[in-house]
mmCIF file as Biopython writes it, N, C-alpha, C and O atoms, coordinates in Angstrom:
data_model
#
loop_
_atom_site.group_PDB
_atom_site.id
_atom_site.type_symbol
_atom_site.label_atom_id
_atom_site.label_alt_id
_atom_site.label_comp_id
_atom_site.label_asym_id
_atom_site.label_entity_id
_atom_site.label_seq_id
_atom_site.pdbx_PDB_ins_code
_atom_site.Cartn_x
_atom_site.Cartn_y
_atom_site.Cartn_z
_atom_site.occupancy
_atom_site.B_iso_or_equiv
_atom_site.auth_seq_id
_atom_site.auth_asym_id
_atom_site.pdbx_PDB_model_num
ATOM 1   N N  . UNK A ? 1  ? -87.120  -71.856 -47.972 1.0 0.0 1  A 1 
ATOM 2   C CA . UNK A ? 1  ? -88.589  -72.562 -48.349 1.0 0.0 1  A 1 
ATOM 3   C C  . UNK A ? 1  ? -89.035  -72.816 -47.029 1.0 0.0 1  A 1 
ATOM 4   O O  . UNK A ? 1  ? -88.253  -73.236 -46.177 1.0 0.0 1  A 1 
ATOM 5   N N  . UNK A ? 2  ? -90.337  -72.575 -46.769 1.0 0.0 2  A 1 
ATOM 6   C CA . UNK A ? 2  ? -90.928  -72.774 -45.606 1.0 0.0 2  A 1 
ATOM 7   C C  . UNK A ? 2  ? -91.672  -74.196 -45.345 1.0 0.0 2  A 1 
ATOM 8   O O  . UNK A ? 2  ? -92.015  -74.951 -46.255 1.0 0.0 2  A 1 
ATOM 9   N N  . UNK A ? 3  ? -91.864  -74.440 -43.974 1.0 0.0 3  A 1 
ATOM 10  C CA . UNK A ? 3  ? -92.341  -75.742 -43.841 1.0 0.0 3  A 1 
ATOM 11  C C  . UNK A ? 3  ? -93.685  -76.267 -44.446 1.0 0.0 3  A 1 
ATOM 12  O O  . UNK A ? 3  ? -93.873  -77.466 -44.649 1.0 0.0 3  A 1 
ATOM 13  N N  . UNK A ? 4  ? -94.568  -75.338 -44.708 1.0 0.0 4  A 1 
ATOM 14  C CA . UNK A ? 4  ? -95.873  -75.426 -45.598 1.0 0.0 4  A 1 
ATOM 15  C C  . UNK A ? 4  ? -95.458  -75.809 -47.111 1.0 0.0 4  A 1 
ATOM 16  O O  . UNK A ? 4  ? -95.987  -76.730 -47.732 1.0 0.0 4  A 1 
ATOM 17  N N  . UNK A ? 5  ? -94.431  -74.971 -47.623 1.0 0.0 5  A 1 
ATOM 18  C CA . UNK A ? 5  ? -94.191  -75.449 -49.060 1.0 0.0 5  A 1 
ATOM 19  C C  . UNK A ? 5  ? -93.446  -76.735 -49.189 1.0 0.0 5  A 1 
ATOM 20  O O  . UNK A ? 5  ? -93.658  -77.486 -50.141 1.0 0.0 5  A 1 
ATOM 21  N N  . UNK A ? 6  ? -92.510  -77.031 -48.181 1.0 0.0 6  A 1 
ATOM 22  C CA . UNK A ? 6  ? -91.919  -78.159 -48.057 1.0 0.0 6  A 1 
ATOM 23  C C  . UNK A ? 6  ? -92.891  -79.307 -48.139 1.0 0.0 6  A 1 
ATOM 24  O O  . UNK A ? 6  ? -92.710  -80.175 -48.992 1.0 0.0 6  A 1 
ATOM 25  N N  . UNK A ? 7  ? -94.016  -79.375 -47.223 1.0 0.0 7  A 1 
ATOM 26  C CA . UNK A ? 7  ? -94.893  -80.242 -47.139 1.0 0.0 7  A 1 
ATOM 27  C C  . UNK A ? 7  ? -95.877  -80.502 -48.283 1.0 0.0 7  A 1 
ATOM 28  O O  . UNK A ? 7  ? -96.511  -81.550 -48.401 1.0 0.0 7  A 1 
ATOM 29  N N  . UNK A ? 8  ? -95.952  -79.415 -49.147 1.0 0.0 8  A 1 
ATOM 30  C CA . UNK A ? 8  ? -96.712  -79.407 -50.393 1.0 0.0 8  A 1 
ATOM 31  C C  . UNK A ? 8  ? -95.868  -80.341 -51.472 1.0 0.0 8  A 1 
ATOM 32  O O  . UNK A ? 8  ? -96.276  -81.295 -52.133 1.0 0.0 8  A 1 
ATOM 33  N N  . UNK A ? 9  ? -94.621  -79.772 -51.425 1.0 0.0 9  A 1 
ATOM 34  C CA . UNK A ? 9  ? -93.977  -80.520 -52.748 1.0 0.0 9  A 1 
ATOM 35  C C  . UNK A ? 9  ? -93.524  -81.946 -52.195 1.0 0.0 9  A 1 
ATOM 36  O O  . UNK A ? 9  ? -93.415  -82.779 -53.094 1.0 0.0 9  A 1 
ATOM 37  N N  . UNK A ? 10 ? -93.283  -82.332 -51.120 1.0 0.0 10 A 1 
ATOM 38  C CA . UNK A ? 10 ? -93.132  -83.708 -50.619 1.0 0.0 10 A 1 
ATOM 39  C C  . UNK A ? 10 ? -94.491  -84.454 -51.061 1.0 0.0 10 A 1 
ATOM 40  O O  . UNK A ? 10 ? -94.444  -85.428 -51.812 1.0 0.0 10 A 1 
ATOM 41  N N  . UNK A ? 11 ? -95.604  -83.990 -50.597 1.0 0.0 11 A 1 
ATOM 42  C CA . UNK A ? 11 ? -96.911  -84.546 -50.785 1.0 0.0 11 A 1 
ATOM 43  C C  . UNK A ? 11 ? -97.210  -84.658 -52.496 1.0 0.0 11 A 1 
ATOM 44  O O  . UNK A ? 11 ? -97.778  -85.645 -52.963 1.0 0.0 11 A 1 
ATOM 45  N N  . UNK A ? 12 ? -96.808  -83.663 -53.235 1.0 0.0 12 A 1 
ATOM 46  C CA . UNK A ? 12 ? -96.919  -83.851 -54.688 1.0 0.0 12 A 1 
ATOM 47  C C  . UNK A ? 12 ? -95.937  -84.907 -55.261 1.0 0.0 12 A 1 
ATOM 48  O O  . UNK A ? 12 ? -96.199  -85.534 -56.288 1.0 0.0 12 A 1 
ATOM 49  N N  . UNK A ? 13 ? -94.727  -85.086 -54.510 1.0 0.0 13 A 1 
ATOM 50  C CA . UNK A ? 13 ? -93.691  -85.957 -55.333 1.0 0.0 13 A 1 
ATOM 51  C C  . UNK A ? 13 ? -94.060  -87.281 -55.015 1.0 0.0 13 A 1 
ATOM 52  O O  . UNK A ? 13 ? -93.694  -88.184 -55.767 1.0 0.0 13 A 1 
ATOM 53  N N  . UNK A ? 14 ? -94.799  -87.554 -53.908 1.0 0.0 14 A 1 
ATOM 54  C CA . UNK A ? 14 ? -95.229  -88.903 -53.424 1.0 0.0 14 A 1 
ATOM 55  C C  . UNK A ? 14 ? -96.333  -89.353 -54.505 1.0 0.0 14 A 1 
ATOM 56  O O  . UNK A ? 14 ? -96.782  -90.498 -54.447 1.0 0.0 14 A 1 
ATOM 57  N N  . UNK A ? 15 ? -96.697  -88.600 -55.328 1.0 0.0 15 A 1 
ATOM 58  C CA . UNK A ? 15 ? -97.811  -89.049 -56.246 1.0 0.0 15 A 1 
ATOM 59  C C  . UNK A ? 15 ? -97.191  -89.237 -57.597 1.0 0.0 15 A 1 
ATOM 60  O O  . UNK A ? 15 ? -97.832  -89.091 -58.638 1.0 0.0 15 A 1 
ATOM 61  N N  . UNK A ? 16 ? -95.967  -89.556 -57.553 1.0 0.0 16 A 1 
ATOM 62  C CA . UNK A ? 16 ? -95.099  -89.640 -59.114 1.0 0.0 16 A 1 
ATOM 63  C C  . UNK A ? 16 ? -95.815  -90.845 -59.717 1.0 0.0 16 A 1 
ATOM 64  O O  . UNK A ? 16 ? -95.907  -90.833 -60.944 1.0 0.0 16 A 1 
ATOM 65  N N  . UNK A ? 17 ? -96.387  -91.981 -59.001 1.0 0.0 17 A 1 
ATOM 66  C CA . UNK A ? 17 ? -96.941  -93.102 -59.747 1.0 0.0 17 A 1 
ATOM 67  C C  . UNK A ? 17 ? -98.292  -92.853 -60.109 1.0 0.0 17 A 1 
ATOM 68  O O  . UNK A ? 17 ? -98.869  -93.871 -60.490 1.0 0.0 17 A 1 
ATOM 69  N N  . UNK A ? 18 ? -99.025  -91.740 -60.111 1.0 0.0 18 A 1 
ATOM 70  C CA . UNK A ? 18 ? -100.243 -91.357 -60.228 1.0 0.0 18 A 1 
ATOM 71  C C  . UNK A ? 18 ? -100.283 -90.094 -61.283 1.0 0.0 18 A 1 
ATOM 72  O O  . UNK A ? 18 ? -100.819 -89.046 -60.922 1.0 0.0 18 A 1 
ATOM 73  N N  . UNK A ? 19 ? -99.792  -90.199 -62.396 1.0 0.0 19 A 1 
ATOM 74  C CA . UNK A ? 19 ? -99.602  -89.100 -63.290 1.0 0.0 19 A 1 
ATOM 75  C C  . UNK A ? 19 ? -100.708 -88.033 -63.412 1.0 0.0 19 A 1 
ATOM 76  O O  . UNK A ? 19 ? -100.382 -86.880 -63.693 1.0 0.0 19 A 1 
ATOM 77  N N  . UNK A ? 20 ? -102.009 -88.361 -63.212 1.0 0.0 20 A 1 
ATOM 78  C CA . UNK A ? 20 ? -102.858 -87.299 -63.542 1.0 0.0 20 A 1 
ATOM 79  C C  . UNK A ? 20 ? -102.961 -86.221 -62.232 1.0 0.0 20 A 1 
ATOM 80  O O  . UNK A ? 20 ? -103.101 -85.003 -62.348 1.0 0.0 20 A 1 
ATOM 81  N N  . UNK A ? 21 ? -102.856 -86.983 -60.945 1.0 0.0 21 A 1 
ATOM 82  C CA . UNK A ? 21 ? -102.725 -86.380 -59.659 1.0 0.0 21 A 1 
ATOM 83  C C  . UNK A ? 21 ? -101.577 -85.693 -59.384 1.0 0.0 21 A 1 
ATOM 84  O O  . UNK A ? 21 ? -101.537 -84.766 -58.575 1.0 0.0 21 A 1 
ATOM 85  N N  . UNK A ? 22 ? -100.295 -86.241 -60.239 1.0 0.0 22 A 1 
ATOM 86  C CA . UNK A ? 22 ? -99.094  -85.622 -59.824 1.0 0.0 22 A 1 
ATOM 87  C C  . UNK A ? 22 ? -99.122  -84.221 -60.809 1.0 0.0 22 A 1 
ATOM 88  O O  . UNK A ? 22 ? -98.783  -83.113 -60.396 1.0 0.0 22 A 1 
ATOM 89  N N  . UNK A ? 23 ? -99.521  -84.459 -61.973 1.0 0.0 23 A 1 
ATOM 90  C CA . UNK A ? 23 ? -99.677  -83.069 -62.681 1.0 0.0 23 A 1 
ATOM 91  C C  . UNK A ? 23 ? -100.524 -82.025 -62.205 1.0 0.0 23 A 1 
ATOM 92  O O  . UNK A ? 23 ? -100.142 -80.855 -62.231 1.0 0.0 23 A 1 
ATOM 93  N N  . UNK A ? 24 ? -101.957 -82.451 -61.654 1.0 0.0 24 A 1 
ATOM 94  C CA . UNK A ? 24 ? -102.467 -81.623 -61.004 1.0 0.0 24 A 1 
ATOM 95  C C  . UNK A ? 24 ? -102.007 -80.838 -60.019 1.0 0.0 24 A 1 
ATOM 96  O O  . UNK A ? 24 ? -102.299 -79.648 -59.905 1.0 0.0 24 A 1 
ATOM 97  N N  . UNK A ? 25 ? -101.088 -81.626 -59.083 1.0 0.0 25 A 1 
ATOM 98  C CA . UNK A ? 25 ? -100.279 -80.849 -58.060 1.0 0.0 25 A 1 
ATOM 99  C C  . UNK A ? 25 ? -99.232  -80.083 -58.405 1.0 0.0 25 A 1 
ATOM 100 O O  . UNK A ? 25 ? -98.698  -79.334 -57.587 1.0 0.0 25 A 1 
ATOM 101 N N  . UNK A ? 26 ? -98.838  -80.191 -59.636 1.0 0.0 26 A 1 
ATOM 102 C CA . UNK A ? 26 ? -97.613  -79.475 -60.104 1.0 0.0 26 A 1 
ATOM 103 C C  . UNK A ? 26 ? -98.202  -78.285 -60.821 1.0 0.0 26 A 1 
ATOM 104 O O  . UNK A ? 26 ? -97.657  -77.213 -60.559 1.0 0.0 26 A 1 
ATOM 105 N N  . UNK A ? 27 ? -99.310  -78.259 -61.758 1.0 0.0 27 A 1 
ATOM 106 C CA . UNK A ? 27 ? -99.647  -77.286 -62.463 1.0 0.0 27 A 1 
ATOM 107 C C  . UNK A ? 27 ? -100.779 -76.579 -62.085 1.0 0.0 27 A 1 
ATOM 108 O O  . UNK A ? 27 ? -101.218 -75.752 -62.884 1.0 0.0 27 A 1 
ATOM 109 N N  . UNK A ? 28 ? -101.363 -76.752 -60.971 1.0 0.0 28 A 1 
ATOM 110 C CA . UNK A ? 28 ? -102.767 -76.035 -60.538 1.0 0.0 28 A 1 
ATOM 111 C C  . UNK A ? 28 ? -102.200 -74.643 -60.387 1.0 0.0 28 A 1 
ATOM 112 O O  . UNK A ? 28 ? -101.135 -74.286 -59.881 1.0 0.0 28 A 1 
ATOM 113 N N  . UNK A ? 29 ? -103.315 -73.837 -61.033 1.0 0.0 29 A 1 
ATOM 114 C CA . UNK A ? 29 ? -103.307 -72.420 -61.407 1.0 0.0 29 A 1 
ATOM 115 C C  . UNK A ? 29 ? -103.928 -71.752 -60.060 1.0 0.0 29 A 1 
ATOM 116 O O  . UNK A ? 29 ? -105.100 -71.381 -60.124 1.0 0.0 29 A 1 
ATOM 117 N N  . UNK A ? 30 ? -103.376 -71.616 -59.121 1.0 0.0 30 A 1 
ATOM 118 C CA . UNK A ? 30 ? -103.803 -70.990 -57.884 1.0 0.0 30 A 1 
ATOM 119 C C  . UNK A ? 30 ? -102.666 -69.823 -57.576 1.0 0.0 30 A 1 
ATOM 120 O O  . UNK A ? 30 ? -101.573 -69.777 -58.140 1.0 0.0 30 A 1 
ATOM 121 N N  . UNK A ? 31 ? -103.096 -68.970 -56.657 1.0 0.0 31 A 1 
ATOM 122 C CA . UNK A ? 31 ? -102.127 -67.855 -56.285 1.0 0.0 31 A 1 
ATOM 123 C C  . UNK A ? 31 ? -101.185 -68.599 -55.417 1.0 0.0 31 A 1 
ATOM 124 O O  . UNK A ? 31 ? -100.025 -68.194 -55.494 1.0 0.0 31 A 1 
ATOM 125 N N  . UNK A ? 32 ? -101.401 -69.598 -54.601 1.0 0.0 32 A 1 
ATOM 126 C CA . UNK A ? 32 ? -100.581 -70.281 -53.746 1.0 0.0 32 A 1 
ATOM 127 C C  . UNK A ? 32 ? -99.411  -70.948 -54.481 1.0 0.0 32 A 1 
ATOM 128 O O  . UNK A ? 32 ? -98.210  -70.837 -54.234 1.0 0.0 32 A 1 
ATOM 129 N N  . UNK A ? 33 ? -100.081 -71.738 -55.535 1.0 0.0 33 A 1 
ATOM 130 C CA . UNK A ? 33 ? -98.917  -72.609 -56.220 1.0 0.0 33 A 1 
ATOM 131 C C  . UNK A ? 33 ? -98.226  -71.723 -57.166 1.0 0.0 33 A 1 
ATOM 132 O O  . UNK A ? 33 ? -97.146  -72.083 -57.633 1.0 0.0 33 A 1 
ATOM 133 N N  . UNK A ? 34 ? -98.754  -70.588 -57.494 1.0 0.0 34 A 1 
ATOM 134 C CA . UNK A ? 34 ? -97.773  -69.687 -58.478 1.0 0.0 34 A 1 
ATOM 135 C C  . UNK A ? 34 ? -96.761  -69.346 -57.467 1.0 0.0 34 A 1 
ATOM 136 O O  . UNK A ? 34 ? -95.589  -69.480 -57.820 1.0 0.0 34 A 1 
ATOM 137 N N  . UNK A ? 35 ? -96.982  -68.957 -56.349 1.0 0.0 35 A 1 
ATOM 138 C CA . UNK A ? 35 ? -96.014  -68.468 -55.538 1.0 0.0 35 A 1 
ATOM 139 C C  . UNK A ? 35 ? -95.072  -69.464 -55.110 1.0 0.0 35 A 1 
ATOM 140 O O  . UNK A ? 35 ? -93.886  -69.134 -55.078 1.0 0.0 35 A 1 
ATOM 141 N N  . UNK A ? 36 ? -95.455  -70.808 -54.724 1.0 0.0 36 A 1 
ATOM 142 C CA . UNK A ? 36 ? -94.492  -71.889 -54.617 1.0 0.0 36 A 1 
ATOM 143 C C  . UNK A ? 36 ? -93.565  -72.100 -55.728 1.0 0.0 36 A 1 
ATOM 144 O O  . UNK A ? 36 ? -92.358  -72.206 -55.509 1.0 0.0 36 A 1 
ATOM 145 N N  . UNK A ? 37 ? -94.049  -72.168 -56.896 1.0 0.0 37 A 1 
ATOM 146 C CA . UNK A ? 37 ? -93.255  -72.224 -58.114 1.0 0.0 37 A 1 
ATOM 147 C C  . UNK A ? 37 ? -92.341  -71.335 -58.173 1.0 0.0 37 A 1 
ATOM 148 O O  . UNK A ? 37 ? -91.222  -71.732 -58.498 1.0 0.0 37 A 1 
ATOM 149 N N  . UNK A ? 38 ? -92.517  -70.004 -57.907 1.0 0.0 38 A 1 
ATOM 150 C CA . UNK A ? 38 ? -91.587  -69.097 -57.969 1.0 0.0 38 A 1 
ATOM 151 C C  . UNK A ? 38 ? -90.371  -69.071 -56.945 1.0 0.0 38 A 1 
ATOM 152 O O  . UNK A ? 38 ? -89.311  -68.493 -57.186 1.0 0.0 38 A 1 
ATOM 153 N N  . UNK A ? 39 ? -90.670  -69.821 -55.682 1.0 0.0 39 A 1 
ATOM 154 C CA . UNK A ? 39 ? -89.811  -69.959 -54.849 1.0 0.0 39 A 1 
ATOM 155 C C  . UNK A ? 39 ? -89.005  -71.292 -54.686 1.0 0.0 39 A 1 
ATOM 156 O O  . UNK A ? 39 ? -88.459  -71.580 -53.620 1.0 0.0 39 A 1 
ATOM 157 N N  . UNK A ? 40 ? -88.964  -71.966 -55.623 1.0 0.0 40 A 1 
ATOM 158 C CA . UNK A ? 40 ? -88.278  -73.277 -55.734 1.0 0.0 40 A 1 
ATOM 159 C C  . UNK A ? 40 ? -86.878  -73.082 -55.667 1.0 0.0 40 A 1 
ATOM 160 O O  . UNK A ? 40 ? -86.394  -71.963 -55.834 1.0 0.0 40 A 1 
ATOM 161 N N  . UNK A ? 41 ? -86.072  -74.257 -55.394 1.0 0.0 41 A 1 
ATOM 162 C CA . UNK A ? 41 ? -84.473  -74.190 -55.576 1.0 0.0 41 A 1 
ATOM 163 C C  . UNK A ? 41 ? -84.097  -73.849 -56.888 1.0 0.0 41 A 1 
ATOM 164 O O  . UNK A ? 41 ? -83.032  -73.271 -57.105 1.0 0.0 41 A 1 
ATOM 165 N N  . UNK A ? 42 ? -84.921  -74.175 -57.823 1.0 0.0 42 A 1 
ATOM 166 C CA . UNK A ? 42 ? -84.572  -74.346 -59.498 1.0 0.0 42 A 1 
ATOM 167 C C  . UNK A ? 42 ? -84.900  -72.826 -59.977 1.0 0.0 42 A 1 
ATOM 168 O O  . UNK A ? 42 ? -84.614  -72.527 -61.136 1.0 0.0 42 A 1 
ATOM 169 N N  . UNK A ? 43 ? -85.472  -71.889 -59.147 1.0 0.0 43 A 1 
ATOM 170 C CA . UNK A ? 43 ? -85.612  -70.348 -59.679 1.0 0.0 43 A 1 
ATOM 171 C C  . UNK A ? 43 ? -84.194  -69.867 -59.947 1.0 0.0 43 A 1 
ATOM 172 O O  . UNK A ? 43 ? -83.289  -70.012 -59.125 1.0 0.0 43 A 1 
ATOM 173 N N  . UNK A ? 44 ? -84.050  -69.323 -61.063 1.0 0.0 44 A 1 
ATOM 174 C CA . UNK A ? 44 ? -82.804  -68.604 -61.348 1.0 0.0 44 A 1 
ATOM 175 C C  . UNK A ? 44 ? -81.621  -69.441 -62.034 1.0 0.0 44 A 1 
ATOM 176 O O  . UNK A ? 44 ? -80.462  -69.051 -62.180 1.0 0.0 44 A 1 
ATOM 177 N N  . UNK A ? 45 ? -82.137  -70.623 -62.408 1.0 0.0 45 A 1 
ATOM 178 C CA . UNK A ? 45 ? -81.124  -71.612 -63.293 1.0 0.0 45 A 1 
ATOM 179 C C  . UNK A ? 45 ? -81.040  -71.170 -64.564 1.0 0.0 45 A 1 
ATOM 180 O O  . UNK A ? 45 ? -80.014  -71.327 -65.226 1.0 0.0 45 A 1 
ATOM 181 N N  . UNK A ? 46 ? -82.173  -70.541 -65.051 1.0 0.0 46 A 1 
ATOM 182 C CA . UNK A ? 46 ? -82.304  -70.028 -66.433 1.0 0.0 46 A 1 
ATOM 183 C C  . UNK A ? 46 ? -82.301  -68.560 -66.233 1.0 0.0 46 A 1 
ATOM 184 O O  . UNK A ? 46 ? -82.953  -68.042 -65.327 1.0 0.0 46 A 1 
ATOM 185 N N  . UNK A ? 47 ? -81.526  -67.837 -67.123 1.0 0.0 47 A 1 
ATOM 186 C CA . UNK A ? 47 ? -81.655  -66.228 -67.176 1.0 0.0 47 A 1 
ATOM 187 C C  . UNK A ? 47 ? -83.283  -66.048 -67.721 1.0 0.0 47 A 1 
ATOM 188 O O  . UNK A ? 47 ? -83.997  -66.972 -68.111 1.0 0.0 47 A 1 
ATOM 189 N N  . UNK A ? 48 ? -83.599  -64.836 -67.649 1.0 0.0 48 A 1 
ATOM 190 C CA . UNK A ? 48 ? -84.916  -64.422 -68.123 1.0 0.0 48 A 1 
ATOM 191 C C  . UNK A ? 48 ? -85.039  -64.533 -69.433 1.0 0.0 48 A 1 
ATOM 192 O O  . UNK A ? 48 ? -86.009  -65.066 -69.972 1.0 0.0 48 A 1 
ATOM 193 N N  . UNK A ? 49 ? -83.931  -63.971 -70.117 1.0 0.0 49 A 1 
ATOM 194 C CA . UNK A ? 49 ? -83.749  -64.452 -71.832 1.0 0.0 49 A 1 
ATOM 195 C C  . UNK A ? 49 ? -84.024  -65.947 -72.098 1.0 0.0 49 A 1 
ATOM 196 O O  . UNK A ? 49 ? -84.846  -66.369 -72.911 1.0 0.0 49 A 1 
ATOM 197 N N  . UNK A ? 50 ? -83.171  -66.745 -71.249 1.0 0.0 50 A 1 
ATOM 198 C CA . UNK A ? 50 ? -83.335  -68.208 -71.747 1.0 0.0 50 A 1 
ATOM 199 C C  . UNK A ? 50 ? -84.557  -68.781 -71.386 1.0 0.0 50 A 1 
ATOM 200 O O  . UNK A ? 50 ? -84.954  -69.741 -72.047 1.0 0.0 50 A 1 
ATOM 201 N N  . UNK A ? 51 ? -85.319  -68.300 -70.321 1.0 0.0 51 A 1 
ATOM 202 C CA . UNK A ? 51 ? -86.591  -68.692 -69.996 1.0 0.0 51 A 1 
ATOM 203 C C  . UNK A ? 51 ? -87.724  -68.508 -71.041 1.0 0.0 51 A 1 
ATOM 204 O O  . UNK A ? 51 ? -88.486  -69.397 -71.421 1.0 0.0 51 A 1 
ATOM 205 N N  . UNK A ? 52 ? -87.716  -67.169 -71.460 1.0 0.0 52 A 1 
ATOM 206 C CA . UNK A ? 52 ? -88.566  -66.603 -72.573 1.0 0.0 52 A 1 
ATOM 207 C C  . UNK A ? 52 ? -88.441  -67.496 -73.602 1.0 0.0 52 A 1 
ATOM 208 O O  . UNK A ? 52 ? -89.448  -68.083 -74.001 1.0 0.0 52 A 1 
ATOM 209 N N  . UNK A ? 53 ? -87.254  -67.718 -74.152 1.0 0.0 53 A 1 
ATOM 210 C CA . UNK A ? 53 ? -86.764  -68.409 -75.406 1.0 0.0 53 A 1 
ATOM 211 C C  . UNK A ? 53 ? -87.327  -69.796 -75.337 1.0 0.0 53 A 1 
ATOM 212 O O  . UNK A ? 53 ? -87.965  -70.291 -76.267 1.0 0.0 53 A 1 
ATOM 213 N N  . UNK A ? 54 ? -87.081  -70.388 -74.243 1.0 0.0 54 A 1 
ATOM 214 C CA . UNK A ? 54 ? -87.755  -71.915 -74.060 1.0 0.0 54 A 1 
ATOM 215 C C  . UNK A ? 54 ? -89.107  -72.048 -74.110 1.0 0.0 54 A 1 
ATOM 216 O O  . UNK A ? 54 ? -89.645  -73.022 -74.636 1.0 0.0 54 A 1 
ATOM 217 N N  . UNK A ? 55 ? -89.872  -70.894 -73.462 1.0 0.0 55 A 1 
ATOM 218 C CA . UNK A ? 55 ? -91.079  -70.941 -73.606 1.0 0.0 55 A 1 
ATOM 219 C C  . UNK A ? 55 ? -91.905  -70.630 -75.071 1.0 0.0 55 A 1 
ATOM 220 O O  . UNK A ? 55 ? -92.968  -71.102 -75.474 1.0 0.0 55 A 1 
ATOM 221 N N  . UNK A ? 56 ? -91.059  -69.729 -75.643 1.0 0.0 56 A 1 
ATOM 222 C CA . UNK A ? 56 ? -91.484  -69.264 -76.935 1.0 0.0 56 A 1 
ATOM 223 C C  . UNK A ? 56 ? -91.204  -70.690 -78.003 1.0 0.0 56 A 1 
ATOM 224 O O  . UNK A ? 56 ? -92.069  -70.971 -78.833 1.0 0.0 56 A 1 
ATOM 225 N N  . UNK A ? 57 ? -90.239  -71.330 -77.915 1.0 0.0 57 A 1 
ATOM 226 C CA . UNK A ? 57 ? -89.810  -72.360 -78.775 1.0 0.0 57 A 1 
ATOM 227 C C  . UNK A ? 57 ? -90.638  -73.611 -78.214 1.0 0.0 57 A 1 
ATOM 228 O O  . UNK A ? 57 ? -90.480  -74.718 -78.727 1.0 0.0 57 A 1 
ATOM 229 N N  . UNK A ? 58 ? -91.362  -73.447 -77.345 1.0 0.0 58 A 1 
ATOM 230 C CA . UNK A ? 58 ? -92.359  -74.510 -76.918 1.0 0.0 58 A 1 
ATOM 231 C C  . UNK A ? 58 ? -91.512  -75.903 -76.355 1.0 0.0 58 A 1 
ATOM 232 O O  . UNK A ? 58 ? -91.884  -77.057 -76.564 1.0 0.0 58 A 1 
ATOM 233 N N  . UNK A ? 59 ? -90.473  -75.565 -75.707 1.0 0.0 59 A 1 
ATOM 234 C CA . UNK A ? 59 ? -89.428  -76.475 -75.435 1.0 0.0 59 A 1 
ATOM 235 C C  . UNK A ? 59 ? -89.958  -77.708 -74.394 1.0 0.0 59 A 1 
ATOM 236 O O  . UNK A ? 59 ? -89.329  -78.748 -74.203 1.0 0.0 59 A 1 
ATOM 237 N N  . UNK A ? 60 ? -91.038  -77.417 -73.870 1.0 0.0 60 A 1 
ATOM 238 C CA . UNK A ? 60 ? -91.693  -78.425 -72.833 1.0 0.0 60 A 1 
ATOM 239 C C  . UNK A ? 60 ? -92.411  -79.365 -73.559 1.0 0.0 60 A 1 
ATOM 240 O O  . UNK A ? 60 ? -92.529  -80.495 -73.085 1.0 0.0 60 A 1 
ATOM 241 N N  . UNK A ? 61 ? -92.996  -79.043 -74.816 1.0 0.0 61 A 1 
ATOM 242 C CA . UNK A ? 61 ? -93.821  -80.031 -75.637 1.0 0.0 61 A 1 
ATOM 243 C C  . UNK A ? 61 ? -95.262  -80.038 -75.128 1.0 0.0 61 A 1 
ATOM 244 O O  . UNK A ? 61 ? -95.730  -79.006 -74.647 1.0 0.0 61 A 1 
ATOM 245 N N  . UNK A ? 62 ? -95.817  -80.895 -75.193 1.0 0.0 62 A 1 
ATOM 246 C CA . UNK A ? 62 ? -97.308  -81.309 -74.780 1.0 0.0 62 A 1 
ATOM 247 C C  . UNK A ? 62 ? -97.065  -82.013 -73.409 1.0 0.0 62 A 1 
ATOM 248 O O  . UNK A ? 62 ? -96.037  -82.651 -73.184 1.0 0.0 62 A 1 
ATOM 249 N N  . UNK A ? 63 ? -98.108  -81.851 -72.480 1.0 0.0 63 A 1 
ATOM 250 C CA . UNK A ? 63 ? -97.974  -82.518 -71.218 1.0 0.0 63 A 1 
ATOM 251 C C  . UNK A ? 63 ? -97.918  -84.061 -71.200 1.0 0.0 63 A 1 
ATOM 252 O O  . UNK A ? 63 ? -97.405  -84.771 -70.335 1.0 0.0 63 A 1 
ATOM 253 N N  . UNK A ? 64 ? -98.531  -84.421 -72.293 1.0 0.0 64 A 1 
ATOM 254 C CA . UNK A ? 64 ? -98.356  -86.140 -72.680 1.0 0.0 64 A 1 
ATOM 255 C C  . UNK A ? 64 ? -96.846  -86.473 -72.938 1.0 0.0 64 A 1 
ATOM 256 O O  . UNK A ? 64 ? -96.428  -87.576 -72.586 1.0 0.0 64 A 1 
ATOM 257 N N  . UNK A ? 65 ? -96.105  -85.671 -73.469 1.0 0.0 65 A 1 
ATOM 258 C CA . UNK A ? 65 ? -94.894  -85.799 -73.918 1.0 0.0 65 A 1 
ATOM 259 C C  . UNK A ? 65 ? -93.885  -85.784 -72.707 1.0 0.0 65 A 1 
ATOM 260 O O  . UNK A ? 65 ? -92.840  -86.434 -72.736 1.0 0.0 65 A 1 
ATOM 261 N N  . UNK A ? 66 ? -94.232  -85.070 -71.734 1.0 0.0 66 A 1 
ATOM 262 C CA . UNK A ? 66 ? -93.509  -84.950 -70.678 1.0 0.0 66 A 1 
ATOM 263 C C  . UNK A ? 66 ? -93.602  -85.929 -69.429 1.0 0.0 66 A 1 
ATOM 264 O O  . UNK A ? 66 ? -92.696  -86.053 -68.604 1.0 0.0 66 A 1 
ATOM 265 N N  . UNK A ? 67 ? -94.784  -86.592 -69.397 1.0 0.0 67 A 1 
ATOM 266 C CA . UNK A ? 67 ? -95.009  -87.721 -68.611 1.0 0.0 67 A 1 
ATOM 267 C C  . UNK A ? 67 ? -94.376  -89.018 -68.743 1.0 0.0 67 A 1 
ATOM 268 O O  . UNK A ? 67 ? -94.528  -89.660 -69.783 1.0 0.0 67 A 1 
ATOM 269 N N  . UNK A ? 68 ? -93.766  -89.407 -67.898 1.0 0.0 68 A 1 
ATOM 270 C CA . UNK A ? 68 ? -93.013  -90.735 -68.136 1.0 0.0 68 A 1 
ATOM 271 C C  . UNK A ? 68 ? -93.446  -91.778 -67.165 1.0 0.0 68 A 1 
ATOM 272 O O  . UNK A ? 68 ? -93.708  -91.527 -65.989 1.0 0.0 68 A 1 
ATOM 273 N N  . UNK A ? 69 ? -93.518  -93.113 -67.778 1.0 0.0 69 A 1 
ATOM 274 C CA . UNK A ? 69 ? -94.090  -94.067 -66.831 1.0 0.0 69 A 1 
ATOM 275 C C  . UNK A ? 69 ? -92.957  -94.600 -66.016 1.0 0.0 69 A 1 
ATOM 276 O O  . UNK A ? 69 ? -91.852  -94.855 -66.496 1.0 0.0 69 A 1 
ATOM 277 N N  . UNK A ? 70 ? -93.279  -94.756 -64.769 1.0 0.0 70 A 1 
ATOM 278 C CA . UNK A ? 70 ? -92.129  -95.269 -63.725 1.0 0.0 70 A 1 
ATOM 279 C C  . UNK A ? 70 ? -92.614  -96.708 -63.430 1.0 0.0 70 A 1 
ATOM 280 O O  . UNK A ? 70 ? -91.978  -97.428 -62.659 1.0 0.0 70 A 1 
#
């Protein structure tokens, strides 16, 4: 992970107490953010089949269900 990517993720993680801004930083649909999400340390934890199955089963639920108050 490059220094720029590191700075982005650290900046986003610092927003955890501001759910709207935190989510905006995580789910932003830009080429740069799509690239960063593909290069996180968590890439490869699921096989492609497992990932597709989770997406098809709506495993993540709604965004409101994912947010947790800290």
